[in-house]
OpenMM code with the backbone's topology and positions (N, CA, C; nanometers):
from openmm import Vec3, app, unit

residues = "MET LYS ASP PHE SER LYS THR ILE GLU ASN ILE PRO ALA CYS PRO ASN PRO LYS VAL PRO GLY PRO ALA ALA HIS LEU ILE HIS LEU THR ASP VAL GLN LEU ARG PHE THR ASP ILE ASP MET LEU GLY HIS VAL ASN ASN ASN ALA TYR PHE GLN LEU MET ASP LEU ALA LYS THR ARG PHE PHE ALA ASP LEU VAL ASP GLY ASP LEU ASN TRP ARG ASN PRO GLY VAL VAL ILE VAL ASN ILE ASN VAL SER PHE TYR ALA GLN ALA PHE MET GLY GLU GLN LEU GLY VAL LEU THR GLY VAL VAL SER ILE SER ASP LYS SER PHE THR ILE GLU GLN ARG VAL VAL ASN LEU GLU THR GLY VAL VAL ASN CYS VAL ALA GLN THR ILE MET ALA THR TYR SER LYS GLU THR MET LYS SER VAL PRO ILE ASP GLY GLU TRP ARG LYS MET LEU THR GLU CYS MET GLY GLU ARG".split()
positions = [
    Vec3(-0.7138, -3.7491, 0.4503),
    Vec3(-0.7855, -3.6620, 0.5400),
    Vec3(-0.6941, -3.6260, 0.6571),
    Vec3(-0.7065, -3.5033, 0.7014),
    Vec3(-0.6304, -3.4576, 0.8169),
    Vec3(-0.6598, -3.5479, 0.9365),
    Vec3(-0.5581, -3.5711, 1.0184),
    Vec3(-0.5732, -3.6558, 1.1371),
    Vec3(-0.6156, -3.5702, 1.2565),
    Vec3(-0.7394, -3.5892, 1.3006),
    Vec3(-0.7934, -3.5144, 1.4143),
    Vec3(-0.7845, -3.5938, 1.5441),
    Vec3(-0.7237, -3.7123, 1.5413),
    Vec3(-0.7305, -3.8039, 1.6555),
    Vec3(-0.6766, -3.7431, 1.7851),
    Vec3(-0.5649, -3.6740, 1.7814),
    Vec3(-0.5087, -3.6149, 1.9043),
    Vec3(-0.6014, -3.5091, 1.9618),
    Vec3(-0.6558, -3.4244, 1.8760),
    Vec3(-0.7475, -3.3198, 1.9216),
    Vec3(-0.8729, -3.3818, 1.9816),
    Vec3(-0.9277, -3.4833, 1.9141),
    Vec3(-1.0487, -3.5496, 1.9628),
    Vec3(-1.0212, -3.6196, 2.0954),
    Vec3(-0.9049, -3.6823, 2.1095),
    Vec3(-0.8689, -3.7498, 2.2344),
    Vec3(-0.8618, -3.6530, 2.3512),
    Vec3(-0.8278, -3.5269, 2.3241),
    Vec3(-0.8129, -3.4277, 2.4307),
    Vec3(-0.9444, -3.3637, 2.4746),
    Vec3(-1.0550, -3.3971, 2.4079),
    Vec3(-1.1850, -3.3468, 2.4516),
    Vec3(-1.2242, -3.4258, 2.5761),
    Vec3(-1.2591, -3.3576, 2.6849),
    Vec3(-1.2974, -3.4312, 2.8064),
    Vec3(-1.4164, -3.5235, 2.7822),
    Vec3(-1.4275, -3.6274, 2.8626),
    Vec3(-1.5406, -3.7193, 2.8530),
    Vec3(-1.6683, -3.6453, 2.8918),
    Vec3(-1.7769, -3.6824, 2.8301),
    Vec3(-1.9058, -3.6204, 2.8612),
    Vec3(-1.9467, -3.6587, 3.0032),
    Vec3(-1.9809, -3.5599, 3.0849),
    Vec3(-2.0190, -3.5899, 3.2234),
    Vec3(-2.1615, -3.6446, 3.2382),
    Vec3(-2.2417, -3.6418, 3.1320),
    Vec3(-2.3809, -3.6856, 3.1399),
    Vec3(-2.3896, -3.8354, 3.1108),
    Vec3(-2.4243, -3.9169, 3.2103),
    Vec3(-2.4316, -4.0621, 3.1874),
    Vec3(-2.5463, -4.1034, 3.0958),
    Vec3(-2.6408, -4.0133, 3.0671),
    Vec3(-2.7532, -4.0467, 2.9792),
    Vec3(-2.7164, -4.0386, 2.8311),
    Vec3(-2.6024, -3.9787, 2.7996),
    Vec3(-2.5586, -3.9691, 2.6603),
    Vec3(-2.4970, -4.1031, 2.6208),
    Vec3(-2.5529, -4.1681, 2.5182),
    Vec3(-2.4976, -4.2980, 2.4767),
    Vec3(-2.3585, -4.2827, 2.4164),
    Vec3(-2.2827, -4.3891, 2.4226),
    Vec3(-2.1523, -4.3888, 2.3591),
    Vec3(-2.1670, -4.3784, 2.2081),
    Vec3(-2.0617, -4.3386, 2.1405),
    Vec3(-2.0686, -4.3228, 1.9946),
    Vec3(-2.0969, -4.4550, 1.9236),
    Vec3(-2.1791, -4.4472, 1.8200),
    Vec3(-2.2045, -4.5629, 1.7344),
    Vec3(-2.1018, -4.5683, 1.6220),
    Vec3(-2.0308, -4.4570, 1.6015),
    Vec3(-1.9307, -4.4464, 1.4945),
    Vec3(-1.7946, -4.4184, 1.5545),
    Vec3(-1.6933, -4.4481, 1.4765),
    Vec3(-1.5574, -4.4063, 1.5093),
    Vec3(-1.5498, -4.2591, 1.4673),
    Vec3(-1.5548, -4.1677, 1.5634),
    Vec3(-1.5605, -4.0246, 1.5336),
    Vec3(-1.4213, -3.9757, 1.4967),
    Vec3(-1.4015, -3.9432, 1.3690),
    Vec3(-1.2673, -3.9148, 1.3185),
    Vec3(-1.2489, -3.7724, 1.2698),
    Vec3(-1.3557, -3.6959, 1.2618),
    Vec3(-1.3468, -3.5616, 1.2038),
    Vec3(-1.4018, -3.4595, 1.3018),
    Vec3(-1.3343, -3.3460, 1.3118),
    Vec3(-1.3779, -3.2386, 1.4007),
    Vec3(-1.3892, -3.1088, 1.3221),
    Vec3(-1.5034, -3.0445, 1.3358),
    Vec3(-1.5245, -2.9122, 1.2776),
    Vec3(-1.5507, -2.8151, 1.3912),
    Vec3(-1.4603, -2.7188, 1.4102),
    Vec3(-1.4860, -2.6115, 1.5072),
    Vec3(-1.5932, -2.5222, 1.4488),
    Vec3(-1.6872, -2.4808, 1.5310),
    Vec3(-1.7943, -2.3947, 1.4824),
    Vec3(-1.8007, -2.2671, 1.5656),
    Vec3(-1.8458, -2.1633, 1.5020),
    Vec3(-1.8621, -2.0348, 1.5687),
    Vec3(-2.0107, -2.0047, 1.5768),
    Vec3(-2.0581, -1.9798, 1.6981),
    Vec3(-2.1988, -1.9442, 1.7140),
    Vec3(-2.2202, -1.8009, 1.6687),
    Vec3(-2.3377, -1.7782, 1.6104),
    Vec3(-2.3747, -1.6452, 1.5644),
    Vec3(-2.4906, -1.5946, 1.6495),
    Vec3(-2.5089, -1.4663, 1.6505),
    Vec3(-2.6182, -1.4056, 1.7268),
    Vec3(-2.7519, -1.4680, 1.6880),
    Vec3(-2.7703, -1.4970, 1.5599),
    Vec3(-2.8971, -1.5521, 1.5127),
    Vec3(-2.9184, -1.6978, 1.5552),
    Vec3(-2.8158, -1.7642, 1.6115),
    Vec3(-2.8302, -1.9012, 1.6605),
    Vec3(-2.8970, -1.9064, 1.7973),
    Vec3(-2.9065, -1.7926, 1.8633),
    Vec3(-2.9582, -1.7860, 2.0000),
    Vec3(-3.1067, -1.7507, 1.9972),
    Vec3(-3.1851, -1.8201, 2.0799),
    Vec3(-3.3287, -1.7932, 2.0822),
    Vec3(-3.3673, -1.7056, 2.2018),
    Vec3(-3.4967, -1.6871, 2.2209),
    Vec3(-3.5468, -1.5979, 2.3258),
    Vec3(-3.5104, -1.6463, 2.4662),
    Vec3(-3.4813, -1.7727, 2.4826),
    Vec3(-3.4437, -1.8254, 2.6139),
    Vec3(-3.2942, -1.8087, 2.6417),
    Vec3(-3.2209, -1.7583, 2.5426),
    Vec3(-3.0785, -1.7315, 2.5618),
    Vec3(-2.9871, -1.8476, 2.5290),
    Vec3(-3.0414, -1.9569, 2.4782),
    Vec3(-2.9547, -2.0698, 2.4413),
    Vec3(-2.9617, -2.0951, 2.2915),
    Vec3(-2.8745, -2.1818, 2.2447),
    Vec3(-2.8711, -2.2145, 2.1023),
    Vec3(-3.0029, -2.2835, 2.0662),
    Vec3(-3.0699, -2.2306, 1.9656),
    Vec3(-3.1966, -2.2862, 1.9189),
    Vec3(-3.1722, -2.4225, 1.8558),
    Vec3(-3.2644, -2.5155, 1.8756),
    Vec3(-3.2480, -2.6500, 1.8208),
    Vec3(-3.2260, -2.6492, 1.6701),
    Vec3(-3.2905, -2.5581, 1.5987),
    Vec3(-3.2715, -2.5506, 1.4532),
    Vec3(-3.1283, -2.5153, 1.4154),
    Vec3(-3.0605, -2.4392, 1.4984),
    Vec3(-2.9231, -2.3987, 1.4684),
    Vec3(-2.8286, -2.5185, 1.4659),
    Vec3(-2.8589, -2.6201, 1.5455),
    Vec3(-2.7732, -2.7387, 1.5466),
    Vec3(-2.7686, -2.8055, 1.4090),
    Vec3(-2.8813, -2.8032, 1.3379),
    Vec3(-2.8841, -2.8630, 1.2039),
    Vec3(-2.7894, -2.7886, 1.1101),
    Vec3(-2.7845, -2.6563, 1.1225),
    Vec3(-2.6935, -2.5777, 1.0389),
    Vec3(-2.5483, -2.6075, 1.0746),
    Vec3(-2.5193, -2.6207, 1.2040),
    Vec3(-2.3830, -2.6529, 1.2462),
    Vec3(-2.3419, -2.7898, 1.1924),
    Vec3(-2.4337, -2.8856, 1.1979),
    Vec3(-2.4019, -3.0199, 1.1495),
    Vec3(-2.3921, -3.0236, 0.9966),
    Vec3(-2.4715, -2.9419, 0.9273),
    Vec3(-2.4582, -2.9334, 0.7807),
    Vec3(-2.3213, -2.8795, 0.7426),
    Vec3(-2.2758, -2.7768, 0.8124),
    Vec3(-2.1422, -2.7224, 0.7888),
    Vec3(-2.0373, -2.8318, 0.8091),
    Vec3(-2.0528, -2.9075, 0.9162),
    Vec3(-1.9565, -3.0142, 0.9455),
    Vec3(-1.9607, -3.1254, 0.8404),
    Vec3(-2.0799, -3.1589, 0.7911),
    Vec3(-2.0900, -3.2593, 0.6838),
    Vec3(-2.0130, -3.2112, 0.5607),
    Vec3(-2.0331, -3.0846, 0.5253),
    Vec3(-1.9654, -3.0273, 0.4091),
    Vec3(-1.8143, -3.0369, 0.4244),
    Vec3(-1.7640, -2.9999, 0.5405),
    Vec3(-1.6183, -3.0056, 0.5638),
    Vec3(-1.5677, -3.1492, 0.5698),
    Vec3(-1.6480, -3.2378, 0.6288),
    Vec3(-1.6103, -3.3792, 0.6360),
    Vec3(-1.5914, -3.4365, 0.4958),
    Vec3(-1.6912, -3.4141, 0.4074),
    Vec3(-1.6821, -3.4682, 0.2718),
    Vec3(-1.5699, -3.4014, 0.1927),
    Vec3(-1.5512, -3.2713, 0.2094),
    Vec3(-1.4425, -3.2026, 0.1390),
    Vec3(-1.3071, -3.2570, 0.1852),
    Vec3(-1.2912, -3.2792, 0.3161),
    Vec3(-1.1661, -3.3351, 0.3681),
    Vec3(-1.1480, -3.4801, 0.3246),
    Vec3(-1.2584, -3.5526, 0.3128),
    Vec3(-1.2531, -3.6927, 0.2730),
    Vec3(-1.1893, -3.7076, 0.1357),
    Vec3(-1.2178, -3.6137, 0.0457),
    Vec3(-1.1635, -3.6198, -0.0905),
    Vec3(-1.0545, -3.5137, -0.1116),
    Vec3(-0.9964, -3.4670, -0.0022),
    Vec3(-0.8892, -3.3664, -0.0073),
    Vec3(-0.9288, -3.2434, -0.0884),
    Vec3(-1.0534, -3.1994, -0.0705),
    Vec3(-1.0994, -3.0763, -0.1347),
    Vec3(-1.1386, -3.0912, -0.2797),
    Vec3(-1.1245, -3.2123, -0.3355),
    Vec3(-1.1545, -3.2337, -0.4770),
    Vec3(-1.2958, -3.2886, -0.4950),
    Vec3(-1.3932, -3.2185, -0.4375),
    Vec3(-1.5324, -3.2632, -0.4434),
    Vec3(-1.6086, -3.1802, -0.5454),
    Vec3(-1.6836, -3.2475, -0.6318),
    Vec3(-1.7644, -3.1794, -0.7320),
    Vec3(-1.8960, -3.1379, -0.6663),
    Vec3(-1.9036, -3.0116, -0.6238),
    Vec3(-2.0215, -2.9648, -0.5506),
    Vec3(-2.1447, -2.9520, -0.6395),
    Vec3(-2.1267, -2.9492, -0.7699),
    Vec3(-2.2428, -2.9388, -0.8592),
    Vec3(-2.3149, -3.0715, -0.8760),
    Vec3(-2.2458, -3.1805, -0.8496),
    Vec3(-2.3091, -3.3114, -0.8630),
    Vec3(-2.2511, -3.4084, -0.7606),
    Vec3(-2.2789, -3.3837, -0.6327),
    Vec3(-2.2247, -3.4762, -0.5328),
    Vec3(-2.2930, -3.6113, -0.5329),
    Vec3(-2.4174, -3.6191, -0.5859),
    Vec3(-2.4855, -3.7465, -0.5922),
    Vec3(-2.5214, -3.8045, -0.4570),
    Vec3(-2.5399, -3.7192, -0.3566),
    Vec3(-2.5756, -3.7658, -0.2227),
    Vec3(-2.6897, -3.6797, -0.1708),
    Vec3(-2.7926, -3.7451, -0.1166),
    Vec3(-2.9042, -3.6723, -0.0567),
    Vec3(-2.9289, -3.7258, 0.0839),
    Vec3(-2.9816, -3.6394, 0.1685),
    Vec3(-3.0188, -3.6809, 0.3031),
    Vec3(-3.1560, -3.7463, 0.2956),
    Vec3(-3.1648, -3.8665, 0.3520),
    Vec3(-3.2885, -3.9424, 0.3516),
    Vec3(-3.3595, -3.9313, 0.4870),
    Vec3(-3.2807, -3.9288, 0.5952),
    Vec3(-3.3385, -3.9272, 0.7291),
    Vec3(-3.2377, -3.8695, 0.8271),
    Vec3(-3.2874, -3.7897, 0.9212),
    Vec3(-3.2044, -3.7388, 1.0304),
    Vec3(-3.2805, -3.7596, 1.1607),
    Vec3(-3.2128, -3.8194, 1.2576),
    Vec3(-3.2676, -3.8328, 1.3925),
    Vec3(-3.1714, -3.7662, 1.4890),
    Vec3(-3.2243, -3.6749, 1.5698),
    Vec3(-3.1407, -3.6007, 1.6634),
    Vec3(-3.1971, -3.6142, 1.8037),
    Vec3(-3.1086, -3.6406, 1.8984),
    Vec3(-3.1441, -3.6389, 2.0403),
    Vec3(-3.0677, -3.5245, 2.1048),
    Vec3(-3.1391, -3.4418, 2.1812),
    Vec3(-3.0793, -3.3262, 2.2477),
    Vec3(-3.0565, -3.3593, 2.3950),
    Vec3(-2.9362, -3.3265, 2.4460),
    Vec3(-2.8997, -3.3627, 2.5819),
    Vec3(-2.8666, -3.2439, 2.6716),
    Vec3(-2.8179, -3.1353, 2.6146),
    Vec3(-2.7787, -3.0210, 2.6979),
    Vec3(-2.7921, -2.8917, 2.6189),
    Vec3(-2.8135, -2.7839, 2.6910),
    Vec3(-2.8208, -2.6523, 2.6289),
    Vec3(-2.6801, -2.6010, 2.5997),
    Vec3(-2.6696, -2.5157, 2.5008),
    Vec3(-2.5447, -2.4445, 2.4726),
    Vec3(-2.5781, -2.2960, 2.4696),
    Vec3(-2.4813, -2.2143, 2.5070),
    Vec3(-2.5015, -2.0702, 2.5158),
    Vec3(-2.3938, -1.9971, 2.4362),
    Vec3(-2.4238, -1.8731, 2.3993),
    Vec3(-2.3275, -1.7893, 2.3279),
    Vec3(-2.1962, -1.7874, 2.4054),
    Vec3(-2.0876, -1.7952, 2.3326),
    Vec3(-1.9553, -1.7897, 2.3938),
    Vec3(-1.8946, -1.9263, 2.4208),
    Vec3(-1.9745, -2.0321, 2.4129),
    Vec3(-1.9189, -2.1660, 2.4330),
    Vec3(-1.8394, -2.2079, 2.3100),
    Vec3(-1.7331, -2.2813, 2.3345),
    Vec3(-1.6503, -2.3316, 2.2248),
    Vec3(-1.7050, -2.4683, 2.1837),
    Vec3(-1.7801, -2.4699, 2.0729),
    Vec3(-1.8426, -2.5932, 2.0269),
    Vec3(-1.7711, -2.6505, 1.9054),
    Vec3(-1.7829, -2.7804, 1.8918),
    Vec3(-1.7312, -2.8492, 1.7745),
    Vec3(-1.8270, -2.9594, 1.7359),
    Vec3(-1.8176, -3.0040, 1.6118),
    Vec3(-1.9001, -3.1145, 1.5642),
    Vec3(-1.8077, -3.2301, 1.5287),
    Vec3(-1.8301, -3.3425, 1.5947),
    Vec3(-1.7568, -3.4646, 1.5654),
    Vec3(-1.8375, -3.5457, 1.4645),
    Vec3(-1.7701, -3.6055, 1.3678),
    Vec3(-1.8382, -3.6801, 1.2627),
    Vec3(-1.7678, -3.8125, 1.2388),
    Vec3(-1.8476, -3.9162, 1.2131),
    Vec3(-1.7940, -4.0467, 1.1779),
    Vec3(-1.8963, -4.1273, 1.1004),
    Vec3(-1.8507, -4.2327, 1.0363),
    Vec3(-1.9374, -4.3195, 0.9560),
    Vec3(-1.9797, -4.4389, 1.0412),
    Vec3(-2.1114, -4.4589, 1.0516),
    Vec3(-2.1665, -4.5689, 1.1310),
    Vec3(-2.1740, -4.6960, 1.0483),
    Vec3(-2.2337, -4.6865, 0.9286),
    Vec3(-2.2541, -4.8056, 0.8468),
    Vec3(-2.2659, -4.7672, 0.7000),
    Vec3(-2.2469, -4.8685, 0.6153),
    Vec3(-2.2556, -4.8498, 0.4704),
    Vec3(-2.3356, -4.9662, 0.4140),
    Vec3(-2.4318, -4.9356, 0.3271),
    Vec3(-2.5048, -5.0414, 0.2567),
    Vec3(-2.4814, -5.0228, 0.1070),
    Vec3(-2.5608, -5.0863, 0.0246),
    Vec3(-2.5410, -5.0806, -0.1199),
    Vec3(-2.5581, -4.9393, -0.1760),
    Vec3(-2.6655, -4.8700, -0.1346),
    Vec3(-2.6973, -4.7393, -0.1917),
    Vec3(-2.7034, -4.6266, -0.0888),
    Vec3(-2.6709, -4.6560, 0.0362),
    Vec3(-2.6770, -4.5511, 0.1384),
    Vec3(-2.5725, -4.5756, 0.2461),
    Vec3(-2.5529, -4.4744, 0.3272),
    Vec3(-2.4630, -4.4862, 0.4412),
    Vec3(-2.5170, -4.3983, 0.5533),
    Vec3(-2.4751, -4.4293, 0.6745),
    Vec3(-2.5201, -4.3553, 0.7921),
    Vec3(-2.3998, -4.2918, 0.8594),
    Vec3(-2.4137, -4.1635, 0.8924),
    Vec3(-2.3089, -4.0957, 0.9684),
    Vec3(-2.3649, -4.0540, 1.1033),
    Vec3(-2.2770, -4.0427, 1.1988),
    Vec3(-2.3125, -3.9898, 1.3311),
    Vec3(-2.2400, -3.8587, 1.3500),
    Vec3(-2.3114, -3.7630, 1.4075),
    Vec3(-2.2506, -3.6352, 1.4426),
    Vec3(-2.2890, -3.6005, 1.5852),
    Vec3(-2.1944, -3.5381, 1.6552),
    Vec3(-2.2164, -3.4932, 1.7924),
    Vec3(-2.1704, -3.3485, 1.8035),
    Vec3(-2.2575, -3.2639, 1.8538),
    Vec3(-2.2172, -3.1272, 1.8864),
    Vec3(-2.1708, -3.1303, 2.0311),
    Vec3(-2.0461, -3.0893, 2.0514),
    Vec3(-1.9803, -3.1063, 2.1806),
    Vec3(-1.9159, -2.9754, 2.2240),
    Vec3(-1.9241, -2.9461, 2.3540),
    Vec3(-1.8480, -2.8354, 2.4115),
    Vec3(-1.7040, -2.8849, 2.4229),
    Vec3(-1.6132, -2.8242, 2.3488),
    Vec3(-1.4753, -2.8732, 2.3413),
    Vec3(-1.3982, -2.8537, 2.4710),
    Vec3(-1.4439, -2.7645, 2.5578),
    Vec3(-1.3749, -2.7400, 2.6844),
    Vec3(-1.4238, -2.8309, 2.7966),
    Vec3(-1.5535, -2.8622, 2.7975),
    Vec3(-1.6111, -2.9398, 2.9082),
    Vec3(-1.6451, -3.0834, 2.8697),
    Vec3(-1.6548, -3.1129, 2.7402),
    Vec3(-1.6940, -3.2454, 2.6948),
    Vec3(-1.8437, -3.2681, 2.6937),
    Vec3(-1.9219, -3.1688, 2.7360),
    Vec3(-2.0678, -3.1830, 2.7363),
    Vec3(-2.1163, -3.2036, 2.5934),
    Vec3(-2.1951, -3.3104, 2.5733),
    Vec3(-2.2540, -3.3384, 2.4431),
    Vec3(-2.3903, -3.2708, 2.4391),
    Vec3(-2.4061, -3.1779, 2.3461),
    Vec3(-2.5321, -3.1055, 2.3340),
    Vec3(-2.6362, -3.1866, 2.2584),
    Vec3(-2.5936, -3.2542, 2.1514),
    Vec3(-2.6868, -3.3379, 2.0760),
    Vec3(-2.6097, -3.4431, 1.9978),
    Vec3(-2.6832, -3.5486, 1.9632),
    Vec3(-2.6287, -3.6582, 1.8827),
    Vec3(-2.7245, -3.6793, 1.7666),
    Vec3(-2.6702, -3.6843, 1.6443),
    Vec3(-2.7525, -3.7040, 1.5249),
    Vec3(-2.7043, -3.8255, 1.4469),
    Vec3(-2.7986, -3.8989, 1.3946),
    Vec3(-2.7696, -4.0056, 1.2993),
    Vec3(-2.8368, -3.9647, 1.1688),
    Vec3(-2.7591, -3.9577, 1.0618),
    Vec3(-2.8096, -3.9144, 0.9317),
    Vec3(-2.7876, -4.0245, 0.8295),
    Vec3(-2.8945, -4.0623, 0.7624),
    Vec3(-2.8845, -4.1591, 0.6530),
    Vec3(-2.8781, -4.0795, 0.5233),
    Vec3(-2.7775, -4.1085, 0.4435),
    Vec3(-2.7573, -4.0407, 0.3164),
    Vec3(-2.7558, -4.1451, 0.2052),
    Vec3(-2.8233, -4.1150, 0.0949),
    Vec3(-2.8301, -4.2085, -0.0176),
    Vec3(-2.7620, -4.1480, -0.1397),
    Vec3(-2.7020, -4.2337, -0.2192),
    Vec3(-2.6421, -4.1896, -0.3450),
    Vec3(-2.7484, -4.1977, -0.4539),
    Vec3(-2.7429, -4.1023, -0.5459),
    Vec3(-2.8444, -4.0976, -0.6506),
    Vec3(-2.7868, -4.0388, -0.7782),
    Vec3(-2.8586, -4.0593, -0.8844),
    Vec3(-2.8226, -4.0033, -1.0141),
    Vec3(-2.9080, -3.8797, -1.0388),
    Vec3(-2.8443, -3.7678, -1.0688),
    Vec3(-2.9199, -3.6463, -1.1003),
    Vec3(-2.9937, -3.6598, -1.2328),
    Vec3(-2.9413, -3.7413, -1.3206),
    Vec3(-3.0050, -3.7589, -1.4512),
    Vec3(-3.1354, -3.8377, -1.4399),
    Vec3(-3.1312, -3.9488, -1.3660),
    Vec3(-3.2504, -4.0345, -1.3560),
    Vec3(-3.3331, -4.0042, -1.2313),
    Vec3(-3.2741, -3.9291, -1.1382),
    Vec3(-3.3387, -3.8983, -1.0102),
    Vec3(-3.3746, -4.0259, -0.9345),
    Vec3(-3.2878, -4.1264, -0.9461),
    Vec3(-3.3080, -4.2529, -0.8772),
    Vec3(-3.1824, -4.2885, -0.7988),
    Vec3(-3.2023, -4.3677, -0.6973),
    Vec3(-3.0921, -4.4156, -0.6158),
    Vec3(-3.0002, -4.5046, -0.6990),
    Vec3(-2.8700, -4.4921, -0.6721),
    Vec3(-2.7706, -4.5735, -0.7412),
    Vec3(-2.6739, -4.6305, -0.6375),
    Vec3(-2.6050, -4.7394, -0.6709),
    Vec3(-2.5063, -4.7947, -0.5778),
    Vec3(-2.3946, -4.6940, -0.5490),
    Vec3(-2.3405, -4.7031, -0.4291),
    Vec3(-2.2285, -4.6161, -0.3910),
    Vec3(-2.1089, -4.6501, -0.4781),
    Vec3(-2.0485, -4.5474, -0.5356),
    Vec3(-1.9290, -4.5607, -0.6188),
    Vec3(-1.8184, -4.6328, -0.5403),
    Vec3(-1.7410, -4.7151, -0.6100),
    Vec3(-1.6348, -4.7933, -0.5465),
    Vec3(-1.5345, -4.7097, -0.4692),
    Vec3(-1.4929, -4.5965, -0.5250),
    Vec3(-1.3955, -4.5104, -0.4570),
    Vec3(-1.4557, -4.4495, -0.3303),
    Vec3(-1.5822, -4.4036, -0.3406),
    Vec3(-1.6508, -4.3498, -0.2226),
    Vec3(-1.6665, -4.4579, -0.1164),
    Vec3(-1.7032, -4.5784, -0.1587),
    Vec3(-1.7194, -4.6889, -0.0634),
    Vec3(-1.5883, -4.7140, 0.0104),
    Vec3(-1.4790, -4.7120, -0.0633),
    Vec3(-1.3478, -4.7351, -0.0022),
    Vec3(-1.3171, -4.6264, 0.1011),
    Vec3(-1.3395, -4.4993, 0.0645),
    Vec3(-1.3113, -4.3892, 0.1577),
    Vec3(-1.4009, -4.3960, 0.2816),
    Vec3(-1.5295, -4.4239, 0.2619),
    Vec3(-1.6221, -4.4318, 0.3746),
    Vec3(-1.5860, -4.5493, 0.4665),
    Vec3(-1.5493, -4.6615, 0.4065),
    Vec3(-1.5116, -4.7784, 0.4847),
    Vec3(-1.3880, -4.7498, 0.5683),
    Vec3(-1.2911, -4.6811, 0.5096),
    Vec3(-1.1699, -4.6444, 0.5848),
    Vec3(-1.2023, -4.5546, 0.7026),
    Vec3(-1.3055, -4.4724, 0.6900),
    Vec3(-1.3463, -4.3826, 0.7987),
    Vec3(-1.4012, -4.4599, 0.9183),
    Vec3(-1.4554, -4.5771, 0.8920),
    Vec3(-1.5188, -4.6522, 0.9991),
    Vec3(-1.4173, -4.7005, 1.1012),
    Vec3(-1.2966, -4.7327, 1.0575),
    Vec3(-1.1916, -4.7734, 1.1502),
    Vec3(-1.2397, -4.8792, 1.2478),
    Vec3(-1.1757, -4.8822, 1.3617),
    Vec3(-1.2144, -4.9767, 1.4667),
    Vec3(-1.2981, -4.9029, 1.5702),
    Vec3(-1.4028, -4.9706, 1.6162),
    Vec3(-1.4888, -4.9098, 1.7194),
    Vec3(-1.4703, -4.9818, 1.8493),
] * unit.nanometer
topology = app.Topology()
chain = topology.addChain("A")
for resn in residues:
    res = topology.addResidue(resn, chain)
    for name in ("N", "CA", "C"):
        topology.addAtom(name, app.Element.getBySymbol(name[0]), res)
């Protein structure tokens, strides 16, 4: 996977003391471009748009994790739960990015953390924890995480 550590280190610290520190070693950065349709009647990024930005970042994170060799027809991963806390508004023209890291891994699921961050100011707009489970498309049942995937996810955890 590409090394984003220098870029991530250069993002200013979040000025909001109410934003908790990361639960994951945030190792991946996806720059995102806001679209006109992401803005609501109040002039800021609609809360629903953050989910789309984080989905894009998940896709890029997993593709980078396997160096682009991901079978999109049968990834064997489903989202089980998403919890998001919103901390600040974002507006059109802001340079946003999504930071992603792996929080934990169990037998059949893993948890990732994502943060939508203003890359210029360090303001954290939201923090999400997503639980994802591995499953078989044939049986439609949960299955243990594949050994190779477990190894890659574990390496992502790094030191916190």
